[in-house]
Structures are given as C-alpha cells and as structure tokens.
C-alpha positions as CSV (number, residue, x, y, z in Angstrom):
1,M,74.8,10.2,176.7
2,T,72.7,9.5,179.7
3,E,72.8,10.1,183.5
4,D,71.2,6.7,184.2
5,L,72.4,3.8,182.0
6,T,70.1,1.3,183.6
7,E,67.0,3.3,182.9
8,R,68.2,4.1,179.3
9,L,68.6,0.3,178.6
10,K,65.2,-0.4,180.0
11,R,63.7,2.3,177.7
12,H,65.5,0.9,174.7
13,N,64.5,-2.7,175.4
14,A,60.9,-1.5,175.8
15,G,61.0,-0.1,172.3
16,D,61.0,3.5,173.4
17,G,63.4,5.8,171.6
18,A,64.5,6.8,168.1
19,R,63.8,4.6,165.1
20,T,67.2,2.9,165.2
21,T,66.9,1.8,168.9
22,S,63.2,0.9,168.7
23,R,63.8,-1.6,165.8
24,K,66.2,-3.7,167.8
25,E,65.7,-5.7,171.0
26,D,67.8,-7.0,173.9
27,W,70.2,-4.1,174.2
28,K,73.2,-4.9,176.3
29,P,76.1,-2.6,177.1
30,I,79.4,-3.8,175.7
31,Y,81.3,-0.5,176.4
32,F,80.7,2.6,178.3
33,E,82.6,5.6,179.7
34,A,81.8,7.7,182.8
35,Y,82.5,11.4,183.1
36,L,82.1,13.9,186.0
37,D,81.5,16.8,183.6
38,K,78.6,16.8,181.2
39,N,80.5,18.9,178.6
40,D,83.3,16.3,178.6
41,A,80.7,13.5,178.0
42,L,79.1,15.4,175.2
43,G,82.4,16.1,173.6
44,R,83.4,12.4,173.8
45,E,80.1,11.3,172.4
46,K,80.5,13.7,169.5
47,F,83.9,12.3,168.7
48,L,82.8,8.6,169.0
49,K,80.0,9.3,166.5
50,S,82.4,10.8,164.0
51,G,84.3,8.8,161.4
52,S,87.5,8.8,163.4
53,G,85.6,7.9,166.6
54,R,83.8,5.0,164.9
55,G,87.2,3.7,163.7
56,Y,88.6,4.0,167.2
57,L,85.8,2.0,168.7
58,K,86.0,-0.7,166.0
59,K,89.7,-1.1,166.8
60,Q,89.1,-1.2,170.5
61,L,86.2,-3.7,170.2
62,K,87.7,-5.8,167.4
63,H,87.7,-9.1,169.2
64,Y,84.1,-8.7,170.5
65,L,82.8,-7.6,167.1
66,E,84.5,-10.5,165.3
67,G,82.1,-12.9,167.0
68,R,79.0,-11.0,165.8
C-alpha cells in the first residue's frame, strides 16, 4: 500500500526497499486499485496477499501472466 505510486516505483527501481523488491529491476505496474479510506486499502492488501487473494489475482491477470 502506498499513497504515492509514482514515488514507490522510483524507490523500487532505485533498489530501495525490502529484499524481494531490491533484487529485481524495472518495476512496472500491471494492476492497481485506489481507495479513499486507508483501512479499506489495508484490508484489500491483506486479502490479496492471502492464498485466496493470490488465486484471485492470478485468475484476473491470467492472460498477462501467460506471456511471462
């Protein structure tokens, strides 16, 4: 979750961040959601990082991910 997606991408591409993000380069958004309420965003992020949420994302992004 972030309040500034552009800045977050700049930091990831500069190698700043956790081990997972700093090991990869050329981050590009392929999907994002926007919320007015921070608690709603945190709840959605928690779901998407769960097993059910990852399955949901894979289903939604199937055609994009097949080319990877």
